[in-house]
C-alpha positions as CSV (number, residue, x, y, z in Angstrom):
1,X,89.1,77.0,-80.8
2,X,89.8,74.2,-83.8
3,X,88.2,76.1,-86.6
4,X,89.6,79.3,-87.6
5,X,86.6,80.0,-89.6
6,X,84.8,83.0,-89.5
7,X,81.0,82.1,-89.6
8,X,79.9,85.5,-90.1
9,X,80.7,88.1,-92.6
10,X,80.1,91.9,-92.5
11,X,81.3,93.4,-96.0
12,X,77.4,94.2,-97.1
13,X,76.6,95.7,-93.7
14,X,80.0,98.2,-94.2
15,X,78.5,98.7,-97.9
16,X,75.4,99.4,-97.4
17,X,76.8,101.8,-94.2
18,X,79.5,102.7,-96.2
19,X,82.0,101.5,-93.2
20,X,80.2,103.5,-90.4
21,X,81.3,101.1,-87.9
22,X,79.0,102.5,-85.3
23,X,75.7,101.5,-87.2
24,X,77.8,97.6,-87.7
25,X,78.2,97.4,-84.3
26,X,74.6,98.5,-83.4
27,X,73.5,95.7,-86.1
28,X,75.9,93.4,-83.8
29,X,74.0,93.9,-80.8
30,X,70.9,93.8,-82.5
31,X,71.2,90.5,-83.8
32,X,72.7,89.3,-80.3
33,X,70.0,90.7,-78.6
34,X,67.3,88.8,-80.7
35,X,68.0,86.6,-82.5
36,X,69.1,84.1,-79.4
37,X,65.6,85.0,-77.6
38,X,63.8,83.7,-80.6
39,X,65.6,80.3,-80.9
40,X,64.6,79.7,-77.2
41,X,61.8,81.0,-78.1
42,X,60.7,78.4,-81.3
43,X,62.8,75.8,-78.9
44,X,60.0,76.0,-76.0
45,X,57.1,76.2,-78.9
46,X,58.8,72.8,-80.3
47,X,58.9,71.3,-76.4
48,X,55.0,72.8,-75.9
49,X,54.5,71.1,-80.1
50,X,53.2,74.6,-80.9
51,X,54.4,74.3,-84.0
52,X,52.6,77.1,-85.8
53,X,54.3,80.0,-83.5
54,X,57.8,79.0,-84.8
55,X,57.7,80.5,-88.6
56,X,56.9,83.2,-88.0
57,X,60.3,83.5,-85.2
58,X,61.7,81.8,-87.8
59,X,61.0,84.4,-90.7
60,X,61.7,87.1,-87.8
61,X,65.5,86.4,-87.5
62,X,66.1,85.3,-91.4
63,X,66.7,89.0,-92.7
64,X,69.6,90.1,-89.9
65,X,71.3,86.3,-90.2
66,X,71.7,87.6,-94.0
67,X,72.4,91.0,-93.2
68,X,75.6,89.5,-91.0
69,X,76.6,86.5,-93.5
70,X,75.7,83.7,-91.5
71,X,73.9,81.6,-94.8
72,X,74.4,78.3,-92.6
73,X,72.3,79.2,-90.8
74,X,70.0,81.3,-92.5
75,X,69.3,78.5,-95.0
76,X,68.4,76.5,-91.6
77,X,66.2,79.3,-90.6
78,X,64.4,79.0,-94.3
79,X,64.2,75.1,-93.9
80,X,62.3,75.7,-90.6
81,X,60.1,77.7,-92.2
82,X,59.5,75.8,-94.7
83,X,58.6,73.2,-93.3
84,X,56.8,74.5,-90.5
85,X,54.8,76.3,-93.2
86,X,54.1,73.4,-95.4
87,X,53.0,71.1,-92.1
88,X,56.4,69.1,-91.6
89,X,57.2,68.6,-88.5
90,X,59.4,65.3,-88.9
91,X,62.7,66.9,-88.7
92,X,62.1,70.2,-86.5
93,X,64.0,68.7,-83.5
94,X,67.0,68.4,-85.6
95,X,66.8,71.5,-87.4
96,X,66.8,73.7,-84.4
97,X,69.2,71.9,-82.5
98,X,71.9,72.7,-85.4
99,X,70.2,75.5,-85.1
100,X,71.1,76.4,-81.5
101,X,74.3,74.4,-82.0
102,X,75.4,77.4,-84.8
103,X,74.2,79.9,-83.2
104,X,75.9,79.0,-79.9
105,X,78.9,79.8,-82.4
106,X,78.4,82.8,-84.3
107,X,77.1,84.1,-81.1
108,X,80.5,83.8,-79.4
109,X,82.4,84.7,-82.8
110,X,80.0,88.7,-82.9
111,X,80.9,88.6,-79.0
112,X,84.8,89.1,-79.7
113,X,84.9,90.7,-82.9
114,X,82.5,93.2,-80.7
115,X,85.2,93.0,-77.5
116,X,87.6,93.9,-80.4
117,X,85.7,97.0,-81.8
118,X,86.3,98.2,-78.3
119,X,89.6,98.4,-78.2
């Protein structure tokens, strides 16, 4: 990996769950189940031209990305959600592609984190 910077920050979850590793792991696993699926659905809606269906998915994804400290993904989701609500679809394809690319990187990091926790 060329970039050694970790893209997630679990300090919020560790604070909220008072260091309870099992709960933190559950939240990470839930994120890995839900958010990539939401992004795939956004990509499908984009291809179909069903822009109205994108903003609820972006909205649903925001809280979990925020809890995991995924700032770059969270800001993209906010942009996608607000642009869709405002009827601004010009750069939507680029934003969703960027979201998908960043999500792939972060999910790989989170899966590695989970593997480390199992050791």
